C-alpha positions in Angstrom: 2.4 4.6 0.5 4.4 3.7 3.5 7.5 1.5 4.2 7.7 -0.2 7.7 10.2 -2.4 9.3 9.1 -5.8 10.8 8.2 -4.0 14.1 6.0 -1.5 12.4 8.4 1.4 12.6 7.8 3.8 9.6 11.0 4.0 7.5 9.5 6.2 4.7 6.2 7.5 3.5 4.7 9.1 0.4 2.2 11.9 1.0 0.2 13.0 -2.1 0.6 16.6 -3.2 -1.7 18.6 -5.6 0.6 18.0 -8.5 0.0 14.2 -8.3 -3.5 14.7 -9.9 -1.7 15.3 -13.2 0.8 12.5 -12.7 -0.7 9.9 -10.3 1.0 6.6 -9.2 -2.2 4.6 -10.0 -4.1 4.0 -13.2 -7.7 3.0 -12.8 -8.1 2.0 -16.4 -5.4 -0.6 -16.3 -5.9 -1.4 -12.6 -2.2 -0.8 -11.8 -0.1 1.1 -9.4 3.5 1.9 -10.2 6.2 3.4 -8.0 9.9 3.2 -7.1 11.5 3.1 -3.7 15.0 4.1 -2.6 16.9 0.9 -1.9 18.1 2.4 1.4 14.5 2.0 2.8 14.7 -1.8 2.2 18.1 -2.5 3.6 20.4 -5.2 2.2 18.7 -7.2 -0.5 20.0 -10.8 -1.0 18.6 -14.3 -1.8 17.1 -14.5 1.7 15.3 -11.2 1.6 11.5 -11.3 1.9 9.0 -8.5 1.9 5.2 -8.0 1.6 3.3 -5.3 -0.3 -0.3 -4.7 0.8 -2.6 -2.6 -1.4 -5.7 -0.9 -0.1 -7.6 2.4 -0.4 -6.4 5.3 1.7 -8.6 6.8 4.5 -7.0 9.7 6.3 -10.2 10.7 8.0 -9.8 14.2 6.6 -6.3 14.7 8.1 -4.4 14.9 4.8 -2.0 12.2 5.9 -1.4 8.5 5.0 -4.0 7.3 7.5 -5.0 3.7 7.2 -6.7 1.3 4.8 -10.3 2.4 4.1 -12.9 0.0 5.3 -13.9 -2.7 2.8 -17.4 -4.2 3.1 -19.2 -6.8 1.0 -20.8 -4.0 -1.0 -19.2 -0.7 -2.0 -20.6 2.5 -0.4 -19.8 6.2 -0.3 -17.2 5.8 2.4 -16.1 2.1 2.0 -14.7 -0.1 -0.7 -16.6 -3.3 -1.8 -15.8 -6.9 -2.4 -14.8 -8.0 1.2 -14.4 -11.8 1.4 -12.6 -12.1 4.7 -11.6 -10.0 7.7 -9.2 -7.6 6.0 -9.3 -4.2 4.4 -6.5 -5.2 2.0 -7.4 -5.4 -1.7 -4.3 -7.2 -2.8 -1.1 -8.7 -1.4 2.3 -9.5 -2.9 4.7 -11.6 -1.0 8.2 -11.3 -2.6 11.5 -13.0 -2.1 12.7 -16.5 -1.7 12.1 -18.6 1.3 15.1 -20.6 2.4 14.5 -23.9 4.2 
């Protein structure tokens, strides 16, 4: 998990540790991911605040870091996710916040 500003600067990141196996942030049975962020990473939140959450599978290329979104193809394979319908490796997207005219 990574929080970036609009320019792509990383403000905060979560790197898995071995203990996360016993208490993961995702639940495959329910298809959910649950986490909390310190508000200081998001800045001031008001009625004009907008943010986007992108969900994908991690691919750190063996580097034990956050890496990037794992490749998504039409069919799942050993090293790629499946179900691609466009040009993105993102599985899900949440746009939050109100848009003011």
